[in-house]
C-alpha positions in Angstrom: -1.0 -16.5 -28.8 -0.2 -13.5 -26.5 3.2 -14.8 -25.7 4.1 -14.6 -29.3 3.5 -10.7 -29.9 5.1 -8.0 -28.8 2.9 -5.9 -26.7 3.4 -2.2 -26.9 2.3 -0.5 -24.1 1.2 3.5 -24.5 1.0 5.6 -21.3 -1.9 8.3 -21.6 -0.9 12.0 -22.3 0.1 14.0 -19.4 -1.9 17.0 -18.5 0.6 19.3 -20.3 0.8 17.4 -23.4 -3.0 17.4 -23.7 -2.9 21.4 -23.3 -0.4 21.8 -25.9 -2.1 19.5 -28.4 -5.9 21.3 -27.6 -3.9 24.7 -27.9 -1.6 24.2 -30.7 -4.2 21.7 -33.2 -7.7 21.0 -31.6 -8.7 24.5 -30.8 -7.6 25.9 -34.6 -9.5 22.9 -36.4 -12.5 23.4 -34.0 -12.6 26.7 -35.0 -12.5 26.4 -39.0 -14.7 23.5 -38.6 -17.4 25.9 -37.0 -17.3 28.6 -39.3 -15.4 30.9 -36.9 -12.6 33.4 -37.6 -9.4 33.4 -35.4 -10.4 36.6 -34.2 -14.0 35.9 -33.2 -12.8 33.7 -30.2 -10.1 33.5 -27.7 -10.0 30.6 -25.7 -7.2 31.1 -22.7 -4.7 28.2 -21.7 -6.4 28.3 -18.1 -9.8 27.2 -19.6 -8.2 24.3 -21.5 -6.6 22.9 -18.2 -10.0 23.3 -16.5 -11.6 21.2 -19.2 -8.9 18.8 -19.0 -9.3 18.6 -15.1 -12.9 18.9 -14.6 -14.7 18.0 -17.9 -12.8 15.1 -19.4 -11.5 11.7 -17.8 -9.5 10.0 -20.3 -6.2 8.9 -21.3 -6.3 10.5 -25.0 -7.9 13.8 -26.2 -10.9 12.9 -28.0 -13.6 14.1 -25.3 -11.2 17.1 -24.8 -11.9 17.9 -28.7 -15.7 17.5 -28.1 -15.6 19.9 -25.4 -14.0 22.5 -27.4 -16.4 21.8 -30.4 -19.4 22.5 -27.9 -17.9 25.8 -26.8 -17.0 27.1 -30.5 -20.8 26.3 -31.4 -22.1 28.2 -28.4 -19.6 31.1 -29.6 -21.2 30.8 -32.9 -24.8 31.1 -31.5 -23.8 34.2 -29.3 -22.3 36.2 -32.4 -25.1 35.3 -34.6 -27.9 36.4 -31.8 -25.4 39.6 -31.2 -25.4 38.9 -27.6 -21.6 39.3 -27.4 -19.4 41.2 -29.4 -16.0 39.4 -31.0 -13.8 38.4 -29.9 -15.4 36.1 -27.3 -13.4 35.4 -24.7 -13.4 31.9 -22.7 -11.2 31.4 -19.6 -11.6 29.8 -16.0 -14.1 32.5 -14.9 -16.8 31.7 -17.3 -16.1 28.0 -18.8 -19.4 26.7 -16.8 -21.3 29.1 -19.0 -20.5 27.2 -22.0 -20.0 23.8 -20.3 -22.4 23.7 -17.3 -21.3 22.8 -13.9 -17.9 20.7 -13.6 -18.3 16.8 -14.2 -15.1 15.3 -12.4 -13.1 16.4 -9.8 -9.2 15.6 -8.9 -7.6 14.9 -5.4 -5.9 17.7 -3.5 -3.8 17.8 -1.0 -5.3 18.0 2.8 -5.0 21.7 4.5 -3.8 20.4 7.8 -2.0 17.8 9.4 -4.7 15.0 10.8 -4.1 11.8 13.0 -4.8 8.3 11.2 -5.4 10.1 7.4 -2.5 9.7 4.9 -2.4 10.5 1.6 -1.3 7.7 -0.9 -1.0 7.4 -4.7 -3.1 5.5 -7.2 -2.8 4.3 -10.8 -5.9 4.3 -13.2 -6.3 3.8 -16.9 -6.9 7.3 -17.2 -4.1 8.4 -15.1 -2.7 8.8 -11.8 -4.8 10.0 -8.6 -4.7 10.9 -4.8 -5.7 8.0 -2.4 -6.9 9.3 1.0 -6.3 6.4 3.7 -8.2 6.7 7.1 -8.0 5.0 10.1 -9.6 4.9 13.5 -9.1 3.0 16.7 -12.2 2.2 19.0 -12.3 -0.3 22.4 -13.0 -3.6 21.1 -11.5 -7.4 21.0 -8.6 -6.7 18.4 -10.9 -6.9 15.4 -9.2 -5.2 12.1 -12.2 -3.6 9.9 -11.7 -3.0 6.4 -14.2 -0.9 4.2 -13.9 0.7 0.4 -14.8 -1.8 -1.8 -11.2 -3.5 -1.5 -9.7 -6.2 -3.6 -8.0 -9.4 -2.0 -4.6 -8.0 -2.5 -5.1 -4.8 -0.8 -6.8 -6.6 2.2 -3.7 -8.5 2.3 -2.1 -5.2 2.4 -3.9 -4.0 5.4 -2.9 -7.3 7.6 0.8 -6.9 6.5 0.8 -3.6 7.9 -0.9 -4.4 10.9 1.7 -7.0 11.2 4.6 -4.7 10.8 3.3 -2.3 13.4 2.7 -4.8 15.8 6.4 -6.3 15.5 7.7 -3.4 16.0 5.3 -2.1 19.0 7.9 -1.3 21.8 10.1 0.7 19.1 6.8 2.6 18.2 5.9 3.4 21.7 2.9 0.9 21.1 1.4 -1.1 23.8 0.4 -4.9 23.2 -3.1 -4.0 24.4 -3.6 -1.6 21.5 -3.9 -4.6 19.5 -5.7 -6.9 21.9 -8.2 -4.5 23.6 -9.1 -2.3 20.4 -10.4 -2.6 17.2 -9.1 -0.9 14.2 -10.9 0.5 11.1 -9.1 1.4 7.8 -11.4 2.9 5.5 -10.7 3.8 1.6 -13.2 6.8 0.6 -15.2 6.8 -2.4 -16.4 3.1 -1.6 -18.1 2.6 -4.8 -14.8 3.0 -6.8 -13.0 -0.5 -6.7 -9.6 -0.4 -5.5 -6.7 -3.2 -5.5 -3.1 -3.7 -5.5 -0.3 -3.8 -3.1 1.2 -0.1 -3.6 -0.6 1.4 -0.6 1.3 -0.8 1.9 3.6 1.9 3.1 0.5 4.5 3.5 -1.6 2.1 5.5 1.2 1.3 8.1 1.8 4.8 8.2 -1.9 5.5 9.1 -2.1 2.8 11.5 1.2 4.2 13.3 -0.3 7.7 13.2 -4.0 6.5 15.0 -2.3 4.5 17.5 0.1 6.9 18.8 -1.8 9.9 18.2 0.8 11.6 16.2 -0.5 13.7 12.9 0.5 13.0 9.6 1.8 15.7 7.4 -0.7 16.9 4.9 1.7 17.8 2.0 3.1 14.3 1.9 2.0 11.6 -0.5 3.5 8.1 -0.4 3.6 4.7 -2.4 5.3 1.4 -2.0 4.6 -2.1 -1.2 5.5 -3.1 2.4 7.0 -6.3 3.6 6.8 -7.8 7.3 10.6 -6.9 7.8 9.4 -3.1 6.9 11.2 -3.2 3.5 9.4 -1.0 0.8 9.2 -2.6 -2.3 8.7 -1.0 -5.9 5.7 -0.3 -7.6 4.2 0.5 -11.2 2.5 3.6 -12.4 4.9 6.0 -10.9 4.8 8.4 -13.6 0.9 8.6 -13.4 1.2 8.9 -9.6 3.9 11.8 -9.6 1.8 13.6 -12.1 -1.0 13.4 -9.8 0.8 14.5 -6.8 2.1 17.4 -8.5 -1.3 18.4 -9.8 -2.7 18.1 -6.2 -0.3 20.3 -4.4 1.9 17.8 -2.7 5.2 19.1 -1.7 7.2 15.8 -0.7 6.5 12.1 -2.4 7.8 9.2 -0.8 8.6 6.3 -3.4 10.6 3.0 -3.1 14.2 3.0 -3.5 14.1 0.4 -6.6 11.6 2.7 -8.5 14.3 5.6 -8.6 15.5 4.2 -12.1 11.9 5.1 -13.3 12.5 8.7 -12.7 14.0 9.3 -16.4 10.4 9.5 -17.6 9.2 12.2 -15.3 9.0 15.6 -17.0 11.2 18.1 -15.7 8.5 20.5 -14.4 7.2 17.7 -11.9 10.6 16.7 -11.2 11.1 20.8 -10.2 8.2 20.9 -8.5 7.8 18.6 -6.0 10.7 16.9 -3.7 11.0 13.0 -4.1 12.6 11.1 -1.7 13.3 7.4 -2.2 13.0 5.2 0.6 14.2 1.5 1.4 12.6 0.9 5.0 9.3 2.0 6.9 11.8 3.8 9.5 12.6 6.3 6.9 8.7 6.4 5.6 7.7 7.4 9.3 10.5 9.8 10.3 9.5 12.0 6.9 5.8 11.7 7.1 5.0 12.1 10.7 5.2 15.5 12.8 7.3 13.6 15.2 8.6 10.1 15.8 6.9 8.0 18.8 8.9 7.7 21.7 10.1 3.8 22.3 9.0 2.0 25.3 11.6 0.7 27.7 12.8 -2.8 27.2 11.2 -5.3 29.4 13.3 -6.2 32.4 14.3 -9.8 33.6 11.9 -9.2 36.2 9.1 -8.3 34.1 9.4 -10.9 31.4 9.4 -13.6 34.5 6.3 -11.9 36.1 4.7 -11.7 32.8 5.4 -15.5 31.8 4.4 -16.5 35.3 0.8 -14.5 34.5 0.5 -16.4 31.4 1.4 -19.8 33.4 -1.4 -18.9 36.1 -4.2 -17.8 33.3 -3.4 -21.1 31.3 -3.8 -23.2 34.9 -7.2 -21.4 35.8 -8.3 -22.3 32.2 -7.2 -25.7 32.6 -9.5 -26.0 36.2 -12.4 -24.4 34.1 -12.1 -27.5 31.6 -12.3 -30.1 34.2 -15.8 -28.8 35.5 
């Protein structure tokens, strides 16, 4: 019956919207509901933002209202026991006194450029988040190791990214031996959290290029986009939540698929003014913006080298045939 229904999808509140709702409606409601007077408690906006970031993880504001109510009850107790004089001030510095230790955290941009580490962007039911992607190489037989509780679609994204890098090997300054005599490990931290979807494609590709060439990735850059074998960047979903997470995490430059430019109309102005958003169509543009420098391409094979490689392949085939005869 779903095809007969009109499905209305409602996005979760942004951090700014939650803050406005809390300061204008939830806080006055809880002050009155707990028997306090307006002059007996003063909750700073910074405290409300910290409650949203570190004590709740939701699309709405129900848990936020519970935390505000908890603060009000503790203030009532302090005033009745005359442990503090009115007004009781609640801000970022003393919030843990009312709500105990922080329960949650949110992704922040890395402080230093690192080889093989890229910041991607993820969508969840309660908003967006930064997604760290790590890559490492080691001597081996050309295997690809994937860890981090990945779904089938994300596993296929890793394989697609590997093929993109391998097919552009000479242009990226990568010898074929890097894929034949080395194992590549792709890891997504927070292994207990399931992850799936194709939108990490360009981030995985960038991590592979970085770790194989030894060129660091800019720490202030985050990216999202599906990758094709031709290196084209395809559109993704959840752009609003992802950009909000990038803005909150201190990211300076976000790379998005060119086809998602139309979705920027839904993005708050303070987010668009606070970070640089660059649409990209091809992986070459991504690497140019995300890496500290571009790799030096390998020279094209000469006819002599091609003939020599063919002869070596033929000799290898002949020797293997002799072994089979025995």
